[in-house]
Rosetta silent file (secondary structure, phi, psi, omega in degrees, C-alpha in Angstrom):
SEQUENCE: MRTTEVMTAVVVRTPGGPEQLHLETRPRPVPGPRQLLVRVRASALNRGDTSQRAGGYTLPPGVTSPLLGIEVAGEVEAVGDEVRAFQPGARVFGLVDGGGYAEACLMEEGMALPIPEGWSFVEAAAAPEAYCTAHESLVELGGLGPGQSVLIHAAGSGIGTACIQVAREVGATVFVTVGSDEKLRRCLALGASAGVVRTRENFADAVPEWTKGRGLDVVEDFVGGAALGRNLRALRFGGTLMLVGLMDGIRGDLDLKQVVLRRLQLKGMALRPLPLAAKVAVVQRFRERWLPRLVDGRVRAVIDTTFPLARVADAHRYMESNASFGKILLEL
SCORE:     score description
SCORE:     0.000 S_00000001
   1 L     0.000  129.314 -176.245  -19.615  -14.400   18.824 S_00000001
   2 L   -72.222  137.530  176.610  -21.645  -16.670   16.542 S_00000001
   3 L  -124.561  154.924  172.315  -19.903  -18.112   13.486 S_00000001
   4 L  -116.646  170.256 -178.418  -21.221  -20.104   10.515 S_00000001
   5 L   -86.653   -7.677 -179.284  -19.419  -22.662    8.416 S_00000001
   6 E  -127.713  168.067  179.478  -19.826  -20.681    5.160 S_00000001
   7 E  -153.907  163.163  169.297  -19.255  -17.108    4.033 S_00000001
   8 E   -88.571  134.061  177.956  -19.703  -14.803    1.047 S_00000001
   9 E  -140.535  156.804  171.760  -16.439  -14.103   -0.807 S_00000001
  10 E   -87.640  128.684  177.939  -15.336  -12.413   -4.000 S_00000001
  11 E  -124.991  152.379  175.426  -13.850  -14.847   -6.492 S_00000001
  12 E  -103.501  109.741 -175.740  -12.185  -14.412   -9.849 S_00000001
  13 L   -74.611  -40.063  179.458  -13.680  -17.072  -12.130 S_00000001
  14 L  -143.175  133.031  177.960  -11.362  -16.261  -15.085 S_00000001
  15 L   -56.431  139.098 -178.543   -8.491  -13.769  -15.102 S_00000001
  16 L   165.792 -145.467 -178.668   -9.553  -10.595  -16.801 S_00000001
  17 L   -78.436 -175.544  179.567  -11.399   -7.336  -16.191 S_00000001
  18 H   -61.585  -23.500  176.781  -13.561   -6.274  -13.289 S_00000001
  19 H   -63.250  -13.391  179.255  -16.499   -8.170  -14.745 S_00000001
  20 H   -84.453   -2.708  178.840  -14.732  -11.355  -13.664 S_00000001
  21 E   -87.354  126.388 -173.688  -15.338  -10.567   -9.961 S_00000001
  22 E  -138.911  146.680  173.807  -18.281  -12.492   -8.559 S_00000001
  23 E   -84.417  130.158  177.009  -19.804  -13.151   -5.133 S_00000001
  24 E  -136.692  162.536  173.491  -19.893  -16.855   -4.170 S_00000001
  25 E   -91.108  127.556  179.452  -20.476  -18.936   -1.056 S_00000001
  26 E  -129.023  158.332  173.053  -17.245  -20.516    0.236 S_00000001
  27 E   -60.896  141.144  175.707  -16.288  -22.527    3.325 S_00000001
  28 L   -73.544  136.567 -177.268  -15.329  -20.317    6.220 S_00000001
  29 L   -70.859  157.650 -178.930  -11.586  -20.735    6.937 S_00000001
  30 L  -114.471  125.523 -176.427  -10.459  -22.417   10.185 S_00000001
  31 L   -66.767  142.419  171.860   -7.650  -20.705   12.128 S_00000001
  32 L   -80.524 -177.254 -174.683   -4.386  -22.485   12.651 S_00000001
  33 L   -51.881  -36.128 -176.716   -2.594  -22.564   16.033 S_00000001
  34 L  -120.795   35.711  179.501   -1.362  -18.959   15.859 S_00000001
  35 E  -118.984  156.289  170.328   -4.070  -17.448   13.660 S_00000001
  36 E  -106.263  142.654  162.970   -7.180  -15.342   14.144 S_00000001
  37 E   -95.362  116.800 -172.200  -10.412  -15.829   12.269 S_00000001
  38 E  -109.295  128.463  170.128  -11.568  -12.255   11.605 S_00000001
  39 E   -81.206  109.902 -172.346  -15.069  -11.205   10.681 S_00000001
  40 E   -72.921  129.059  174.498  -14.209   -8.664    8.016 S_00000001
  41 E  -112.461  -22.376  173.869  -15.960   -5.299    8.313 S_00000001
  42 E  -152.051  143.258  178.145  -13.733   -3.328    5.872 S_00000001
  43 E  -137.356  133.545 -178.973  -11.179   -4.250    3.314 S_00000001
  44 E   -92.130  143.231  172.063   -8.877   -1.925    1.296 S_00000001
  45 L   -83.339  145.981  173.176   -8.133   -2.180   -2.350 S_00000001
  46 L  -134.130  160.217 -178.038   -4.561   -2.275   -3.607 S_00000001
  47 H   -63.741  -27.720  175.942   -3.033   -2.279   -7.033 S_00000001
  48 H   -63.267  -30.494  177.932   -1.833   -5.850   -6.450 S_00000001
  49 H   -64.233  -43.744 -178.058   -5.518   -6.853   -6.303 S_00000001
  50 H   -68.480  -38.393  177.654   -6.234   -5.544   -9.735 S_00000001
  51 H   -65.084  -42.833  178.357   -3.083   -7.172  -11.108 S_00000001
  52 H   -63.960  -42.091  177.523   -3.987  -10.518   -9.479 S_00000001
  53 H   -58.428  -39.144 -179.032   -7.543  -10.312  -10.900 S_00000001
  54 H   -78.083   -9.812  179.446   -6.135   -9.741  -14.354 S_00000001
  55 L    93.867   11.136 -176.672   -3.804  -12.714  -14.127 S_00000001
  56 L  -101.704   13.961 -175.670   -0.601  -10.671  -13.927 S_00000001
  57 L  -132.709  123.310  177.030    0.382  -11.486  -10.333 S_00000001
  58 L   -92.026  127.821  178.918    1.925  -14.750   -9.163 S_00000001
  59 L   -64.625  135.760  178.903    1.111  -15.539   -5.532 S_00000001
  60 L   -64.995  159.740  175.557    4.291  -15.685   -3.407 S_00000001
  61 L   -58.055  137.058  177.254    5.348  -19.097   -1.916 S_00000001
  62 L    95.923  -16.696  176.736    3.397  -19.864    1.193 S_00000001
  63 L   -81.231  119.358 -173.823    0.293  -17.878    0.288 S_00000001
  64 L   -98.918  -27.803 -177.462   -2.559  -20.359    0.446 S_00000001
  65 L   -84.918  126.346  177.542   -5.633  -18.219   -0.148 S_00000001
  66 L   -83.954   -2.961 -177.394   -6.388  -17.487   -3.813 S_00000001
  67 L   -75.682  152.962  175.069   -8.857  -14.737   -2.758 S_00000001
  68 L   -74.974  161.033  171.619   -8.127  -11.058   -3.159 S_00000001
  69 L   108.202  117.668 -173.949   -7.546   -8.604   -0.332 S_00000001
  70 L  -123.370   -1.303  173.067   -4.486   -8.031    1.826 S_00000001
  71 E  -141.495  128.780 -173.483   -5.571   -5.504    4.453 S_00000001
  72 E  -140.835  167.472  169.486   -8.647   -5.648    6.621 S_00000001
  73 E  -140.093  142.342  178.926  -10.343   -4.542    9.805 S_00000001
  74 E  -178.853 -153.230 -177.350  -12.964   -6.409   11.761 S_00000001
  75 E  -120.012  140.822  179.553  -13.783   -8.471   14.829 S_00000001
  76 E   -70.650  123.778  177.339  -12.143  -11.670   16.030 S_00000001
  77 E   -94.318  -38.223 -177.262  -14.532  -14.595   15.654 S_00000001
  78 E  -158.126  158.726 -179.313  -12.195  -17.385   16.798 S_00000001
  79 E  -131.800  155.890  174.881   -8.568  -17.955   17.695 S_00000001
  80 L   -73.826  166.942 -173.694   -6.075  -20.766   17.365 S_00000001
  81 L   -61.873  -27.927 -175.076   -4.929  -22.817   20.345 S_00000001
  82 L  -100.445    1.907 -179.538   -1.663  -20.909   20.768 S_00000001
  83 L   -73.584  130.378  177.649   -3.019  -17.341   20.398 S_00000001
  84 L  -122.693  -22.621 -173.414   -2.628  -15.310   23.619 S_00000001
  85 L   -81.989  -19.201 -175.356   -2.843  -11.666   22.590 S_00000001
  86 L  -134.149  148.370  173.939   -6.497  -11.652   21.305 S_00000001
  87 L  -123.606  159.036  174.921   -9.821  -13.123   22.278 S_00000001
  88 L   -49.494  136.226 -178.704  -13.102  -13.465   20.349 S_00000001
  89 L    98.493  -15.797  178.791  -14.842  -10.084   20.117 S_00000001
  90 L   -67.464  143.578  176.828  -11.671   -8.010   19.884 S_00000001
  91 E   -91.214  121.595 -175.433  -11.570   -5.284   17.195 S_00000001
  92 E  -135.565  159.196  172.537   -8.426   -5.764   15.068 S_00000001
  93 E  -144.699  164.750  179.058   -6.878   -4.566   11.900 S_00000001
  94 E   155.588 -171.797 -177.412   -3.812   -5.486    9.854 S_00000001
  95 E   -93.078  147.684  176.478   -2.268   -7.186    6.869 S_00000001
  96 L  -133.705  162.966 -177.090   -3.207  -10.655    5.639 S_00000001
  97 L   -77.794  -10.711 -177.254   -1.754  -12.948    2.987 S_00000001
  98 L   157.014  164.823  172.951   -5.027  -12.916    1.039 S_00000001
  99 L    97.396    5.780 -178.822   -8.746  -13.419    1.506 S_00000001
 100 L   -67.735  -22.393  179.633   -9.728   -9.891    2.579 S_00000001
 101 L   -87.181   61.146 -175.458  -12.505   -9.667    0.007 S_00000001
 102 E  -160.368  165.617  179.294  -14.735  -11.944    2.092 S_00000001
 103 L   -69.161  -22.754 -178.757  -16.941  -12.010    5.158 S_00000001
 104 E  -151.447  147.857  177.530  -14.143  -13.705    7.103 S_00000001
 105 E  -151.068  167.753  179.886  -10.410  -14.259    6.660 S_00000001
 106 E   -93.623  139.834  176.717   -7.377  -15.542    8.515 S_00000001
 107 E  -135.836  132.741  177.234   -4.830  -13.222   10.098 S_00000001
 108 E   -69.164  139.776 -175.053   -1.587  -14.229   11.764 S_00000001
 109 H   -54.564  -39.599 -179.463   -1.443  -13.211   15.403 S_00000001
 110 H   -69.493  -12.339 -176.188    1.781  -11.274   14.880 S_00000001
 111 H   -99.847   -7.239 -174.559    0.289   -9.263   12.066 S_00000001
 112 E   -89.409  144.214  179.553   -2.839   -8.171   14.055 S_00000001
 113 E  -132.025  142.187  175.376   -3.156   -4.819   15.812 S_00000001
 114 E   -69.334  137.320  178.328   -5.954   -3.652   18.162 S_00000001
 115 L   -71.509  128.437 -179.176   -8.076   -0.946   16.533 S_00000001
 116 L   -62.268  150.505 -178.919   -7.514    2.338   18.458 S_00000001
 117 L   -60.620  135.274 -178.840  -10.451    3.670   20.423 S_00000001
 118 L    89.057   -9.750 -179.897  -12.679    5.913   18.297 S_00000001
 119 L   -84.874  143.102  170.757  -11.561    4.533   14.970 S_00000001
 120 L   -83.835  166.774  177.190  -14.060    3.132   12.502 S_00000001
 121 H   -64.622  -35.091  179.890  -13.358   -0.146   10.691 S_00000001
 122 H   -64.648  -47.609  177.295  -12.864    1.820    7.452 S_00000001
 123 H   -55.321  -43.049 -177.382  -10.249    4.099    9.049 S_00000001
 124 H   -66.068  -45.625 -177.156   -8.401    1.118   10.408 S_00000001
 125 H   -67.632  -20.120 -177.787   -8.382   -0.863    7.138 S_00000001
 126 L   -80.804  -12.537 -168.962   -7.056    2.134    5.220 S_00000001
 127 L   -94.613  -44.592 -163.302   -3.844    2.466    7.211 S_00000001
 128 H   -66.211  -47.028 -176.404   -1.528   -0.589    7.411 S_00000001
 129 H   -64.733  -44.568 -178.396   -0.446   -1.317    3.864 S_00000001
 130 H   -62.530  -43.552 -175.645    0.102    2.330    2.978 S_00000001
 131 H   -84.608  -29.273  171.068    2.124    3.235    6.064 S_00000001
 132 H   -63.534  -45.502  178.924    4.081   -0.025    6.295 S_00000001
 133 H   -64.978  -43.471 -178.297    5.105    0.395    2.657 S_00000001
 134 H   -61.341  -44.237 -176.754    5.936    4.079    3.037 S_00000001
 135 H   -68.738  -48.314 -177.334    8.097    3.522    6.064 S_00000001
 136 H   -60.638  -44.215 -176.727    9.911    0.401    4.764 S_00000001
 137 H   -75.395  -45.695 -175.988   10.649    1.908    1.373 S_00000001
 138 H   -78.885  -45.995 -170.418   11.500    5.489    2.308 S_00000001
 139 H   -94.494  -53.499 -176.133   13.065    5.148    5.704 S_00000001
 140 H   -67.098  -49.760 -175.031   14.318    1.578    6.193 S_00000001
 141 H   -94.181  -41.576 -177.102   15.532    0.930    2.630 S_00000001
 142 L   -79.472  -15.603  179.030   15.727    4.436    1.143 S_00000001
 143 L    67.985   16.485 -173.605   17.499    6.017    4.088 S_00000001
 144 L   -66.361  136.414 -178.791   15.471    9.170    3.791 S_00000001
 145 L  -150.737 -166.083 -174.127   16.035   11.646    6.565 S_00000001
 146 L   -63.185  138.921  176.092   16.155   15.319    7.586 S_00000001
 147 L    82.371   -6.645 -178.633   17.343   17.768    4.926 S_00000001
 148 L   -91.759  175.074 -178.907   17.032   15.286    2.086 S_00000001
 149 E  -128.377  146.960  179.570   14.712   15.403   -0.928 S_00000001
 150 E  -139.478  143.021  170.362   12.354   12.820   -2.411 S_00000001
 151 E  -107.500  125.395 -179.162   10.211   12.512   -5.516 S_00000001
 152 E  -111.713  116.395  176.377    7.046   10.484   -5.122 S_00000001
 153 L   -80.515  154.505  178.503    5.384    9.215   -8.275 S_00000001
 154 L    51.420   45.592 -170.154    1.627    8.547   -8.367 S_00000001
 155 L   -70.082  -14.848  177.495    1.420   10.639   -5.224 S_00000001
 156 L   -85.401    2.135  177.168   -2.362   10.742   -5.195 S_00000001
 157 E   -78.658  170.486  178.436   -2.639    7.022   -4.529 S_00000001
 158 H   -59.208  -43.617  178.230   -3.265    5.562   -1.108 S_00000001
 159 H   -71.614  -40.613 -177.876    0.396    4.663   -0.651 S_00000001
 160 H   -62.062  -42.072  179.393    1.528    7.895   -2.299 S_00000001
 161 H   -64.593  -34.140  177.859   -0.451   10.072    0.140 S_00000001
 162 H   -70.386  -39.032  178.661    1.082    8.109    3.039 S_00000001
 163 H   -61.339  -39.495  176.185    4.598    8.594    1.522 S_00000001
 164 H   -57.610  -42.587 -175.964    4.122   12.348    1.426 S_00000001
 165 H   -76.250  -36.768  178.075    3.304   12.411    5.086 S_00000001
 166 H   -67.147  -43.900  179.204    6.037   10.013    6.161 S_00000001
 167 H   -62.403  -42.665  177.366    8.674   12.038    4.189 S_00000001
 168 H   -59.550  -45.961 -175.891    7.349   15.282    5.687 S_00000001
 169 H   -69.395  -23.950  179.117    7.497   13.869    9.214 S_00000001
 170 L   -91.135    4.347  174.759   11.108   12.698    8.861 S_00000001
 171 L    91.765   13.729  178.453   12.160   16.190    7.717 S_00000001
 172 L   -89.629  160.711  171.444   12.585   15.668    3.990 S_00000001
 173 E   -92.751  130.973 -171.276   11.493   17.980    1.134 S_00000001
 174 E  -111.253  131.077  171.516    8.820   16.341   -0.968 S_00000001
 175 E  -121.242  154.557 -173.527    8.150   16.598   -4.695 S_00000001
 176 E  -141.581  157.353  163.694    5.432   14.717   -6.528 S_00000001
 177 E  -117.925  141.724 -176.743    4.038   13.643   -9.879 S_00000001
 178 E  -144.698  177.100 -173.243    0.230   13.345  -10.208 S_00000001
 179 L  -100.670   -6.251 -175.909   -2.482   12.980  -12.821 S_00000001
 180 L  -158.890  161.086  177.529   -4.393   16.277  -12.390 S_00000001
 181 H   -64.310  -35.829  177.053   -4.179   19.794  -11.009 S_00000001
 182 H   -63.115  -41.058  174.631   -6.657   18.891   -8.297 S_00000001
 183 H   -64.990  -37.194  177.964   -4.493   16.079   -7.107 S_00000001
 184 H   -62.656  -42.888  176.167   -1.495   18.323   -7.143 S_00000001
 185 H   -57.915  -44.565 -174.767   -3.362   20.877   -4.949 S_00000001
 186 H   -71.451  -33.267  175.480   -4.265   18.162   -2.494 S_00000001
 187 H   -69.329  -38.159  174.522   -0.729   16.806   -2.382 S_00000001
 188 H   -63.851  -35.928  177.593    0.640   20.281   -1.583 S_00000001
 189 H   -65.616  -28.464  177.458   -1.882   20.482    1.225 S_00000001
 190 H   -79.018  -19.083  176.094   -0.440   17.208    2.639 S_00000001
 191 L   135.703   -0.887  175.849    3.044   18.618    2.701 S_00000001
 192 L   -68.128  150.319 -178.937    4.556   18.432   -0.753 S_00000001
 193 L   -92.561  -32.738  179.980    6.641   21.417   -1.801 S_00000001
 194 E  -163.613  168.673  177.898    6.107   21.204   -5.566 S_00000001
 195 E  -172.948  176.476  176.139    5.064   18.821   -8.275 S_00000001
 196 E  -128.926  152.853  166.750    4.032   18.248  -11.894 S_00000001
 197 E   -85.457  114.869 -163.331    1.046   16.880  -13.693 S_00000001
 198 L   -65.127  -24.956  179.568    2.620   13.970  -15.493 S_00000001
 199 L   -81.185   -5.294 -177.952    0.480   14.229  -18.674 S_00000001
 200 L  -124.500  -17.499 -176.227    1.536   17.828  -19.172 S_00000001
 201 L  -138.797  153.712  175.505    5.075   18.219  -17.799 S_00000001
 202 L   -98.136  117.924 -174.735    8.240   16.133  -17.630 S_00000001
 203 H   -63.050  -30.850 -179.182    9.379   15.770  -14.024 S_00000001
 204 H   -61.864  -28.570  178.139   13.016   15.339  -15.142 S_00000001
 205 H   -76.329  -24.668 -176.603   12.989   18.901  -16.477 S_00000001
 206 H   -88.743  -22.911 -176.169   11.714   20.258  -13.161 S_00000001
 207 H   -58.795  -43.914 -178.417   14.144   18.444  -10.799 S_00000001
 208 H   -59.310  -38.518  176.846   17.161   20.725  -11.441 S_00000001
 209 H   -68.073  -43.811 -179.418   15.058   23.731  -10.519 S_00000001
 210 H   -60.678  -40.336 -169.977   13.484   22.055   -7.446 S_00000001
 211 L  -105.368    9.970 -176.236   16.873   20.911   -6.085 S_00000001
 212 L    53.558   40.634  175.464   19.030   23.819   -7.310 S_00000001
 213 L    84.449   -4.226 -175.400   20.927   21.453   -9.539 S_00000001
 214 L   -78.845  -36.182 -173.172   21.798   18.928   -6.835 S_00000001
 215 L    95.108  172.529 -173.822   19.396   16.174   -7.779 S_00000001
 216 E   -94.952  146.140  176.579   17.169   14.029   -5.578 S_00000001
 217 E   -78.249  -37.711 -177.422   18.250   11.803   -2.717 S_00000001
 218 E  -139.721  140.643  164.268   15.385    9.311   -3.255 S_00000001
 219 E  -117.391  125.049  176.417   12.842    8.582   -5.992 S_00000001
 220 E  -100.360  109.577 -167.474    9.845    6.553   -4.854 S_00000001
 221 E  -118.401  117.248  173.050    8.499    4.879   -7.988 S_00000001
 222 L  -100.796    4.690 -170.742    5.226    2.899   -8.222 S_00000001
 223 L  -100.506  -51.791 -178.007    5.227    3.211  -12.024 S_00000001
 224 L    70.091 -155.639  176.674    8.337    1.489  -13.375 S_00000001
 225 H    54.857 -125.299 -174.027    8.648    0.935  -17.091 S_00000001
 226 H   -63.622  -17.659 -178.288    9.331    3.934  -19.219 S_00000001
 227 H   -80.766   -6.980 -173.503   10.195    6.197  -16.325 S_00000001
 228 H   -53.292  -53.876 -178.269   13.379    4.228  -15.372 S_00000001
 229 H   -58.327  -45.896  178.821   15.840    6.329  -17.295 S_00000001
 230 H   -64.485  -40.727  177.607   14.435    9.663  -16.176 S_00000001
 231 H   -59.825  -42.932  178.657   14.351    8.512  -12.565 S_00000001
 232 H   -63.379  -40.888  179.392   18.011    7.683  -12.650 S_00000001
 233 H   -64.542  -28.826 -176.538   18.930   10.976  -14.235 S_00000001
 234 H   -77.624  -13.157 -176.374   16.988   12.838  -11.556 S_00000001
 235 E   -81.244  149.407  172.626   19.042   11.349   -8.718 S_00000001
 236 E   -75.612  173.216  172.344   22.001   13.018   -7.095 S_00000001
 237 E   -58.018  121.506 -177.133   25.402   11.303   -6.831 S_00000001
 238 E    83.222    9.180 -176.797   24.755    8.292   -4.570 S_00000001
 239 E   -75.640  166.972 -173.412   21.002    8.624   -4.753 S_00000001
 240 E  -124.283  129.139  171.249   18.529    5.773   -4.426 S_00000001
 241 E   -99.160  114.240 -179.632   15.723    4.662   -6.688 S_00000001
 242 E   -95.193  115.355  175.523   13.058    2.715   -4.767 S_00000001
 243 E   -98.080  110.780 -174.121   10.984    0.493   -7.049 S_00000001
 244 L  -116.925  -14.069  178.324    7.764   -0.269   -5.244 S_00000001
 245 L  -152.886  163.949 -174.368    5.315   -0.807   -8.101 S_00000001
 246 L  -137.153   46.417 -176.298    5.262   -1.640  -11.810 S_00000001
 247 L   -60.785  -30.425 -174.154    2.022   -0.064  -13.107 S_00000001
 248 L   -99.658   12.617  176.711    3.717    0.972  -16.346 S_00000001
 249 L   115.998  165.423 -174.394    5.359   -2.364  -17.049 S_00000001
 250 L   -99.731    4.221 -178.645    8.282   -4.525  -15.939 S_00000001
 251 L  -129.351  148.781  179.336   10.885   -3.380  -18.439 S_00000001
 252 L  -160.461  163.254  177.377   12.790   -0.189  -18.987 S_00000001
 253 L   -81.784  131.517 -175.846   16.131    1.050  -20.396 S_00000001
 254 L  -123.016  119.177  178.448   18.895    0.988  -17.893 S_00000001
 255 L   -87.010   95.660 -174.902   22.156    2.945  -18.402 S_00000001
 256 H   -67.553  -29.033  176.888   24.591    0.905  -16.358 S_00000001
 257 H   -61.463  -37.953  178.015   27.373    3.412  -16.905 S_00000001
 258 H   -65.791  -42.329  177.742   25.280    6.039  -15.161 S_00000001
 259 H   -60.074  -44.589 -177.488   24.667    3.693  -12.278 S_00000001
 260 H   -69.283  -52.995 -171.938   28.369    2.838  -11.903 S_00000001
 261 H   -69.728  -30.323  179.602   29.875    6.281  -12.312 S_00000001
 262 L  -104.930   12.484  176.194   27.373    8.080  -10.086 S_00000001
 263 L    49.416   45.216  179.283   27.162    5.301   -7.488 S_00000001
 264 L   -78.995  153.895  179.810   23.414    5.074   -7.764 S_00000001
 265 E  -119.486  133.122  172.903   21.401    2.472   -5.848 S_00000001
 266 E  -114.215  122.561 -176.636   18.394    0.604   -7.183 S_00000001
 267 E  -130.329  140.232  175.469   16.309   -1.095   -4.600 S_00000001
 268 E  -117.720  156.378 -176.641   13.030   -2.959   -4.849 S_00000001
 269 L  -151.418  133.066  168.875   10.454   -3.670   -2.198 S_00000001
 270 L  -145.673  138.962 -177.531    7.255   -5.686   -1.762 S_00000001
 271 L   -79.853  -42.440 -167.255    5.732   -6.706    1.550 S_00000001
 272 L   -59.988  -40.706 -175.900    3.687   -9.747    0.585 S_00000001
 273 L   -75.938   -6.590 -177.102    6.542  -12.093   -0.426 S_00000001
 274 L   -64.448  148.610  170.752    8.489  -11.509    2.841 S_00000001
 275 L   -57.942  155.983 -174.940    8.780  -14.361    5.365 S_00000001
 276 H   -57.877  -44.869  179.991    6.360  -14.152    8.207 S_00000001
 277 H   -58.010  -38.450 -179.612    8.964  -13.101   10.786 S_00000001
 278 H   -68.765  -41.604  177.781   10.082  -10.226    8.525 S_00000001
 279 H   -64.146  -40.330  173.697    6.448   -9.099    8.021 S_00000001
 280 H   -59.877  -40.646  174.359    5.842   -9.166   11.783 S_00000001
 281 H   -60.316  -41.291  176.213    8.877   -6.911   12.189 S_00000001
 282 H   -60.447  -46.720  178.326    7.486   -4.542    9.588 S_00000001
 283 H   -66.327  -30.115  177.875    4.193   -4.336   11.438 S_00000001
 284 H   -69.307  -42.181 -179.760    5.997   -3.771   14.751 S_00000001
 285 H   -63.339  -41.387  174.614    7.871   -0.823   13.260 S_00000001
 286 H   -59.484  -44.837 -177.754    4.570    0.585   11.970 S_00000001
 287 H   -60.710  -42.431 -176.409    3.018    0.089   15.398 S_00000001
 288 H   -77.350  -37.329 -171.449    5.824    1.906   17.215 S_00000001
 289 H   -99.649  -38.049 -170.041    6.496    4.754   14.861 S_00000001
 290 H  -109.061  -32.127  178.663    3.382    5.551   12.845 S_00000001
 291 H   -57.290  -46.480  177.960    0.333    4.250   14.748 S_00000001
 292 H   -59.990  -34.817  177.476    0.788    6.878   17.532 S_00000001
 293 H   -68.457  -35.004  175.941    0.999    9.587   14.844 S_00000001
 294 H   -68.617  -37.224  179.875   -2.130    8.278   13.178 S_00000001
 295 H   -67.425  -41.868 -178.847   -3.911    8.247   16.517 S_00000001
 296 H   -88.065   -1.834  175.389   -3.008   11.826   17.411 S_00000001
 297 L    87.206    6.126  176.411   -3.614   13.109   13.918 S_00000001
 298 L   -64.315  -33.675  171.104   -0.099   14.161   12.904 S_00000001
 299 L  -132.006  167.608 -175.923   -0.598   11.908    9.858 S_00000001
 300 L  -150.631  153.686  171.642   -3.705   10.295    8.469 S_00000001
 301 L   -85.220  120.994 -179.754   -4.864    7.646    6.057 S_00000001
 302 L   -80.328  123.465 -176.114   -6.446    9.462    3.155 S_00000001
 303 E  -111.834  126.636  177.540   -9.726    7.827    2.185 S_00000001
 304 E   -85.776  -60.065 -176.068  -11.329    8.541   -1.201 S_00000001
 305 E  -161.631  167.062  174.203  -14.508    6.433   -1.073 S_00000001
 306 E  -125.547  152.538  177.903  -16.056    3.125   -0.017 S_00000001
 307 E  -130.184  147.161  170.438  -18.134    0.571   -1.910 S_00000001
 308 E   -67.590  154.573 -179.453  -20.270   -2.265   -0.568 S_00000001
 309 H   -54.107  -35.673 -178.242  -18.869   -5.720   -1.258 S_00000001
 310 H   -62.747  -20.940 -177.750  -21.566   -6.352   -3.851 S_00000001
 311 H  -108.412   34.395 -179.283  -20.111   -3.529   -5.964 S_00000001
 312 H   -60.576  -35.705  178.073  -16.542   -4.825   -5.894 S_00000001
 313 H   -61.523  -42.047  175.839  -16.381   -4.672   -9.721 S_00000001
 314 H   -61.672  -38.961  179.614  -17.256   -0.974   -9.626 S_00000001
 315 H   -63.363  -40.803 -179.030  -14.570   -0.419   -6.998 S_00000001
 316 H   -70.705  -35.968  179.135  -11.946   -2.011   -9.278 S_00000001
 317 H   -64.173  -42.894  178.783  -13.138    0.015  -12.267 S_00000001
 318 H   -61.580  -43.767  176.207  -12.824    3.163  -10.189 S_00000001
 319 H   -57.013  -47.898 -177.296   -9.269    2.281   -9.088 S_00000001
 320 H   -73.862   -9.481  174.281   -8.219    1.626  -12.661 S_00000001
 321 H   -76.021  -19.256 -176.283   -9.694    4.916  -13.838 S_00000001
 322 L    63.793   23.894  178.997   -6.959    6.640  -11.752 S_00000001
 323 L   -86.256  -18.709 -172.242   -9.561    9.193  -10.616 S_00000001
 324 L   -78.075  158.393  174.291   -9.230    8.461   -6.902 S_00000001
 325 L  -130.812  108.704 -175.337   -7.187   10.345   -4.364 S_00000001
 326 E    96.035 -160.900 -169.968   -6.244    8.130   -1.418 S_00000001
 327 E   -84.794  147.365  171.489   -7.625    4.745   -0.480 S_00000001
 328 E  -112.154  134.673 -175.517  -10.666    2.898   -1.866 S_00000001
 329 E  -130.502  155.212  171.450  -12.348    0.482    0.496 S_00000001
 330 E  -104.625  136.081  177.108  -14.987   -2.203    0.606 S_00000001
 331 E  -109.919  137.078  177.525  -17.439   -2.197    3.471 S_00000001
 332 L  -116.129    0.000    0.000  -19.130   -5.350    4.634 S_00000001
């Protein structure tokens, strides 16, 4: 496969709004001993991208690329000297430490997965972050299992739609908060049992009715901020609040007495800061448990729309409008 020494990439010239995203020519990265150089064909947007663009996200230690984009699908252009699992020309998808908003990026060999037969690049790029996050937060850390209940905030997001399906597949009862009646309808179709439109109803008032006064086993929260107190009150004795996102801010009121007396658990999770070995383990769990279900159609990556790379600013504006249901992707 022919490669060039330069590529087109999206850069943030100054932290700020979507207008700060520009296409520039950059040197093409060179793979290290155990890395792949991937010709990117599709890259998915994530909320961390918009936060990084705005200057509100500090890159974790060890992340060397300042470029946006953490999940991609494409073709292997070149491999490092120690790579054995992939050869140039292979179709791969997976998570990267950054650089996905570009014609080419580096991917660790242990993070790469072969694209299943019949999948498009867009389908592949839409899956890994959502399902890795859903499994790690709900199942590995949240302990969610058969007969339990979970509330998923921002359930119309790409990760939220994956969480609904993961919770459904493990035998839990799913409740949701969303931004519109149409999103609620679509969440119910994915497997949620009930939900509220957050601008119109208070989820804390609905939880006693949903759970017959018992409370929730797990709350999956991508919002943070002002919802903290209500999330804790909605939990059953010994329940778990999973903090996975902070769209509504990094501070909230915490009633420590409530945590102590009711034996509540607060856990946080983010994939990107994990050491490489831990991230490889996350990807392996995804490969074993959820990739077969994605291939046979028991679960799916919900895709809202795609944008060409040149319209990356429009893609960010669309994400920040909160109008989407499912993943937003860039096609190259």
